[in-house]
Structure formats: structure tokens, C-alpha cells
C-alpha positions in Angstrom: -53.9 -22.8 85.3 -53.1 -19.5 87.0 -50.9 -19.5 90.1 -51.7 -17.0 92.9 -54.0 -15.0 90.6 -56.6 -14.4 93.2 -56.0 -16.2 96.6 -52.7 -14.4 97.3 -53.4 -11.3 95.3 -53.9 -8.8 98.1 -50.8 -6.7 98.6 -49.4 -6.5 102.1 -47.8 -3.2 101.4 -49.8 -0.3 99.8 -49.2 3.4 100.0 -51.9 3.8 102.6 -50.7 0.9 104.7 -47.1 2.1 104.6 -48.2 5.5 105.9 -49.7 4.0 109.0 -46.2 3.1 110.1 -44.2 6.1 108.8 -44.3 9.0 106.3 -43.9 7.8 102.7 -43.8 9.6 99.4 -44.9 8.2 96.1 -42.8 8.8 93.0 -44.0 8.1 89.4 -41.1 6.7 87.5 -40.7 5.8 83.8 -37.9 5.6 81.1 -39.1 8.8 79.6 -42.1 10.5 77.9 -41.8 8.5 74.7 -39.6 5.5 75.7 -41.5 2.7 77.4 -38.6 0.3 77.6 -36.8 -0.2 80.9 -33.3 -1.7 81.1 -32.2 -4.4 83.5 -29.9 -1.9 85.2 -32.9 0.4 85.8 -35.0 -2.3 87.3 -32.0 -3.2 89.5 -31.8 0.4 90.7 -35.5 0.5 91.4 -35.2 -2.6 93.5 -32.2 -1.2 95.3 -33.8 2.1 96.3 -37.0 0.4 97.4 -35.2 -2.1 99.6 -37.2 -3.9 102.3 -39.2 -0.8 103.4 -40.9 0.5 100.3 -43.3 -0.8 97.7 -43.6 -0.9 93.9 -46.8 -0.7 91.9 -47.5 -0.3 88.2 -50.0 2.3 87.1 -52.4 3.0 84.2 -50.4 6.1 83.2 -47.3 4.4 81.7 -45.2 4.6 84.9 -44.2 2.6 87.9 -45.2 4.0 91.3 -42.6 3.8 94.0 -43.5 4.3 97.7 -40.3 5.4 99.5 -39.7 6.8 103.0 -40.1 10.6 102.7 -36.8 11.2 104.4 -35.0 9.3 101.7 -36.6 11.0 98.7 -33.7 13.4 97.7 -31.2 10.5 97.7 -33.6 8.2 95.9 -34.4 10.8 93.2 -30.7 11.3 92.6 -30.0 7.5 92.2 -33.0 7.0 89.8 -32.1 10.0 87.6 -28.5 8.8 87.4 -29.9 5.5 86.1 -31.7 7.4 83.3 -35.2 7.3 84.8 -37.7 10.1 84.5 -39.6 11.1 87.6 -42.9 12.8 86.9 -43.7 16.1 88.6 -46.7 15.9 91.0 -49.5 18.3 92.0 -51.9 20.6 90.1 -49.8 21.1 87.0 -49.9 20.4 83.3 -48.5 16.9 82.8 -47.4 15.5 79.5 -48.0 11.9 78.3 -47.2 10.4 74.9 -47.3 7.1 73.0 -44.2 5.2 72.1 -44.2 6.4 68.5 -44.3 2.7 67.4 -41.2 2.0 69.4 -39.4 4.8 67.5 -40.3 3.8 64.0 -42.7 6.7 63.5 -41.0 9.8 64.9 -42.5 12.5 62.8 -44.2 14.1 65.8 -41.3 13.6 68.2 -39.7 17.1 67.8 -43.0 18.9 68.5 -43.7 16.6 71.4 -40.4 17.5 73.0 -41.0 21.2 72.3 -44.4 21.0 73.9 -43.0 19.2 76.9 -40.4 21.9 77.5 -42.9 24.7 77.3 -46.0 23.1 79.0 -44.9 20.6 81.6 -45.2 22.0 85.1 -47.4 25.0 84.4 -49.6 25.4 87.4 -53.4 25.0 86.8 -56.5 24.6 89.1 -56.3 20.7 88.9 -53.8 18.3 87.3 -54.2 18.6 83.5 -53.1 15.6 81.4 -52.0 16.3 77.8 -51.7 13.0 75.9 -49.8 13.1 72.6 -50.3 10.2 70.1 -48.1 10.1 67.0 -50.5 8.7 64.4 -54.2 8.2 63.7 -54.3 4.8 65.4 -54.2 6.7 68.8 -53.4 3.4 70.5 -52.3 5.1 73.7 -55.8 6.5 74.1 -55.2 10.2 73.7 -59.0 10.8 73.4 -59.4 9.6 77.0 -57.3 12.3 78.6 -58.0 15.9 79.4 -56.4 17.2 76.2 -55.8 14.5 73.5 -53.6 15.3 70.5 -53.6 12.9 67.6 -51.0 13.6 64.9 -51.9 13.2 61.2 -49.4 14.4 58.6 -48.2 17.9 59.8 -51.3 18.5 61.9 -53.2 17.5 65.0 -56.7 16.6 65.8 -57.5 18.0 69.3 -59.9 16.3 71.7 -61.1 17.9 74.9 -63.0 17.1 78.0 -62.8 13.3 78.4 -64.4 12.0 81.6 -61.8 9.4 82.6 -63.8 7.4 85.2 -67.1 6.9 86.8 -70.6 6.1 85.5 -70.4 9.1 83.1 -67.0 8.1 81.7 -66.6 9.1 78.0 -64.0 10.0 75.4 -63.2 13.6 74.7 -65.0 15.6 72.1 -63.2 16.6 68.8 -62.6 20.3 69.4 -60.4 21.2 66.4 -59.4 19.2 63.4 -56.1 19.4 61.4 -54.5 22.1 63.5 -51.1 22.8 61.8 -48.0 21.8 63.8 -46.8 25.4 63.8 -50.0 26.5 65.6 -50.6 23.7 68.1 -48.5 25.3 70.9 -50.3 28.6 70.6 -53.7 26.8 70.8 -52.7 24.8 73.9 -51.3 27.8 75.6 -54.6 29.6 75.0 -56.6 26.7 76.4 -54.4 26.4 79.5 -54.6 30.2 80.1 -58.4 30.2 79.9 -58.5 27.2 82.2 -56.4 29.1 84.7 -58.6 32.2 84.4 -62.1 30.8 84.2 -62.0 27.5 86.1 -63.4 27.2 89.7 -61.1 26.3 92.5 -59.9 22.6 92.2 -62.3 22.2 89.2 -61.2 19.2 87.0 -60.6 20.1 83.3 -63.5 18.0 82.0 -66.0 19.7 84.4 -64.7 23.1 83.5 -64.9 22.3 79.7 -68.4 20.9 79.8 -69.6 23.8 82.0 -68.1 26.5 79.8 -67.9 25.1 76.2 -70.6 27.4 75.0 -68.7 30.5 76.2 -67.5 33.0 73.6 -63.9 32.6 74.4 -63.9 29.0 73.2 -65.0 30.1 69.8 -62.2 32.5 69.5 -59.6 29.7 69.8 -60.5 28.0 66.5 
């Protein structure tokens, strides 16, 4: 027996509904890039900053979406960060995602994940570009269904490009390069991002850009 599974399952507060009565901003919050475990204190802080006015929603991108009054955003960000929560940057930038590395039991790729985050996160691109790092061949966090999927396998990465994340043409990305050594993966990603900045059309999603240009000579020079 399921209680309130359908009949009372329509939210009375959504981001759109809230913006009809005031200006709200949405923040994507998580415990970190790798860590997926919230603490009770963090949940308490989320409830505190949302109060009676905002809204909380979980997303498909390993984060919780908070709708807060725009005027309160600076104070809310400070409180969330003090509680150890990570707030994702928004807009047309490179955005890093990662698996949980088997809850910390398989951390071989953690160091390179951190290095890539520090160098790639926030780079401006024509359209938001999601780089998804998975720490073993199981790829249980669906790296192959993001713009750039990285699947770690013993000192190297398989690189998948051009997934179509939704719609009737949805599909996994194509295997672009196999067993790229760890020491060369940043160089490859930087080159892919640079070409995307140069050759993509205005506001062109990465998967459309990739499928439109993948026969171009500059792709062959990357591998």
C-alpha cells in the first residue's frame, strides 16, 4: 500500500510557481563532487535556510535544488558553505560530476578527478558542458549518458562523447578514445573544450556540435 503516492503528489511550491509571487533563485546543493552522503546537520541547515518561503527538490544530477528568495542568496550561500555543502556553479560552463567511488573504497581515480575539477570547472563554453567521471568499469553513475563521459580503468580512461540525454533520439555517447593514460587526459579534455569554444555555433549543445562536426579533421588530431 502506498500512501499519498499519486493523489497528493502535485507540489504546491515549484520554482515557476514561486516566481509568480516574487523573485527566486535556484541553487544546486550537494555534499561534494564525490561524496553523496549528507549529515543530519546539513539537512537541518537546508531546512533552516529554506524556511516557510522556499522549496526543496531532488534532481537527477546528484544534487538537491533549493529555491530561495533572490534577495537572500548571499546569506544562504554563506550558511550552506559553512555547513560543508557544495553549491554548483550555474550557466554555460564546464560542470564536473563524479560517481561516489564505491563510497570511498575505490579511490584510485580520486586525485585526477580533483585535479580535473580544479582546472576545468567553470570554463565558459557555448552551452553547459557536463563532464562525468566514473571511477571503475562498472560506470554505475552513467558516465556514458553525459556530454563527456570518463570511465577509469587501471591508470587510463575510456572517453565517451556526444550522448543525447533526452528526447526521442536519446542515446549513450560514442566511445571516442580508449585507454587514454591518466597523464594525458587533462590535455585531451582541454583540447576538446577549446575546439568546442571555437567551432560550436551560438548556444549549440555539445551533442549537436559533436555529431555535426565529428568528421572534421581536428577531431582526428586529438587521438
